[in-house]
N, C-alpha and C positions, 0 to 999 in steps of 0.2 A: 573573087579574090576575098577571103575571109580576113577581115581586119581585128588585131588584138585591142586596140584603141581606137575611137573615132576621132581623137584629138589630133589636130595638124599644127605642128609647130609653128609659132608666129616667129621664133627667133634660134641662133645657132645655140642658144643656151638650153632653151627648152627641147630641140631635138636631142641634145646631149642627154639630158634627165630622162626622156622617154626613152631613149636607147637603153642607158645605164637599168632603167627600171625593168626593162622587159627583160633583159640578161639576167637580173637578179632574181625575177619571177621564175624564170627557167631553171633556177638552181644554180647557177653562176655566180662566182664573186667578183662582181662588176664595179668598177670606180670610175668617176670622171676625173679628168686633170691627172693621170697618174704618171709618176715620174719613173721612168726607166734609165739605167745607167747602162750604156752601150760604150762600146770601145772609142766610139767618135765623140763621146761626151754625153751629159744627161739630156734627155728628151721628154717632153711633157706629152702624151698622147691625149686625144678627147676622150676615148672610154676604152679601158681596159678591162677585158673579162678572163677569168682562169676557170677552169673546171677539171675536176678528176675523175678520170675514166678509168675504171678497173685499176688503179693505182698509178695512172699515168696522166700528167699534168697536159691540159691542152690549152693553149692561149690564143685568144683572138683580140685584136686591135680595131676599133673604129675611127674612120675620120668622119667628122660631120660636117656637111656643107649645106647651109640653109640659104643657099644663093638663090637668086632669082634669075639666075642664067645657066646654061648647060657646062657641066665642069670640063676643064679642057686636059689636055694629056699631060701638062707639065705636073699638074698636081698628082696624077696617078704614078707617073714616074719617081716622084718624091718619095710616095707612100710606098711604092715598091722597095725602094731601097730601106726604108724603115722597118718593113715588114722582114726583109732579109735579116738585117743585122740585129732584130730584136728576138730572131728565132721562132715569131709566131707561127702557129699553123694556120691561121684565116685571117685575113684582113677584109674589111669592108669599106668602100668608100659609100656614105651613105647621102644622097643629094634630095633636095628640094624639087628640083625640077629633073633635068636628064644629063647625058654626057655627050659630049662631042664624039663624033666617029673615032678620031685619032686617040681619044681616052680609052675605048674599047680595044683597040688595037693595041695599046700599050699594056693593057692587062691580060692579053692573051697568054697562054702556057703559063700564067702564074696562079698563086694561091688567093689571089684578090678578086673579090667580086664588087661591080659597080651597081648600086642598086638605088631606088628611090626608097622613101620610107615605108611606104607601103608594100613594096618588096620585100624589104628588111622582115617586116612583120609576119608577110607569108613564108618565108625560110624557117621562121622560128615559132609559127604559130603551132605545130603538132607538139613541139616539145614544151610549148607555153601552156597549152590546153590540157595535157596530161597531168602538169603539176597541179593546175586548177582544179582538177577532179578531186584531189585529195584534200585540197582547202573546202571543197562544198562539203565533201565528206565530213569533216570535222565540224564546220561551221553549222550544217544544216540536217544532219542525220536525224537529231532529235525531233526537230520539228515534223519531219516527214514521217516518223512513228505514227503520230496523229490521222496519216491517210493511208494507212497498210491495214487491211484486214477489218478490224473493228477501231471505233474511237474510243482511246483510252479513257476510263472514269466515267464514261457515257452510262454504263449500266448502273452506277450508282446514284445519279441524280434522282431527286425524290419529287419533283413536280414538273409541270409543262412549263413553268417560267423558266426554271434552270434549265431544261432541254432547248427551250426556244433560244437563250441566251448562247448556248454552247453551239447551236447549229447555225446562228448568225455568224459568229466568228469563224467556225469552221468553214461555211461557204464564203466569208470574204477572204479567206487565205487559199481557197482551192486552186487559184490560178497559180500560185508559187508551187504548189506540190505538182502538177502536172508540167510546169515548164521546168522543173529541177530534175526530173527524171533522167532526161538524156544526158545529164550532166553528171550523173553518179557514177563511181569508178566501176562499181559492180556491174552496171548496167553496160556500160562500154565493153567491158571484158566479157559479159555474157553475148548480149546484143550484137555488138560490133556494128551498130547501125549508125548511119551518118548524122552527123549535129545538126540541128535544126539552124537555118539561116536567121540571121540576124538582119532587119527588125524580125522579131518573132512573129509568128503568126496565131494571133488570138482569135480568130474567126469561129473555131469551134466554140470556145469559150462564149464567144458574142451571142451565139445561136442559142445558148442557154440561158442567157441574160446575165451572166456572171460580169462584174465590175472590176474592169482591170485599169490600174493607174496610168494616166499619161505619160509619166517620165519613163515607164519601164516599157510601153508600147513604142516609145520614140528614140530608144537605146539604139544606136547603130554599130557600137564596138562590142565585142563580147566581154571586155572586162567591164565596162560601164553596164552592161546587162547583167552579169553575175554579181557585180556588187551590190545592184538594186535588188537582185532576188534574195542574196543573203540578209540584205537589211530588212526585206518584208518576211523573210523566213524567221527571223530573231524577234520581230514586232509578233509575229503570228505566234510564236512559241510561248512568249511572255503571257499573252492574251488566252493562249489555249490552257495554259497552266493555271491560269489565275479562275477557270469555269470547271477545271479538272478535279474533283475532291480528293483526289489522291496526292495531286501536288500543288494545292493553293499554297502551302506554306514556301514555295519559290518566289511567291510575288506578294509577300507581306507588304501591306499598305496598299494593296489593289483590290478594291472591291468590284468584281466583274458584273455581279448581279446588279449594282448599282449604277454602272457605266463608269 
């Protein structure tokens, strides 16, 4: 089961924040504690999300229950009424634990899904990861140019000392380039291959003696893994530009030759 995030919410507030964040990262307009004005009166919902699909607005409402017990049927029945009155296209009751059997019966033949937070992430994973591809494209494509075909500016280096400095930085961030490839949009559109599992398997790099930071080895959620990859890609780009004779002006004040 792919997890967008490895974070386990400790409170209902954190659960709401994580659900809101995921839906916003999926391209929706999500908001916590949104007030709806229904015929029965004003109602505040945990998370409200709207999305425009081909000119048609789709609305979902999430009820977040960070309870340490299984959710009973009365919660689902009340939520079912809310979803109907609000005209929402989909409703989710998101639980820390699970649901009583009667709760599942109450949700049958409705547009309500009863899910744990992990299951909710699975539902939205494909939508989330596709949006992430474009974020990676924007954030890391310049970095990856240093690992395609030839090393930019390398042929202009004038001595072994400069080439050794360039090589050291290039090798230091090689793990980033290799890990990024399956997450680029063009790779997924052309290759359509499966995403690598998280934690990422760096064993091939280990066999070649590459050094991979412990934090990215330990990442168990795709968001945390990709955030670290982008962080290292940006750091690597700064350092590679500092040793590239054609781009040293990008890193004014940084003398890569002197460390």
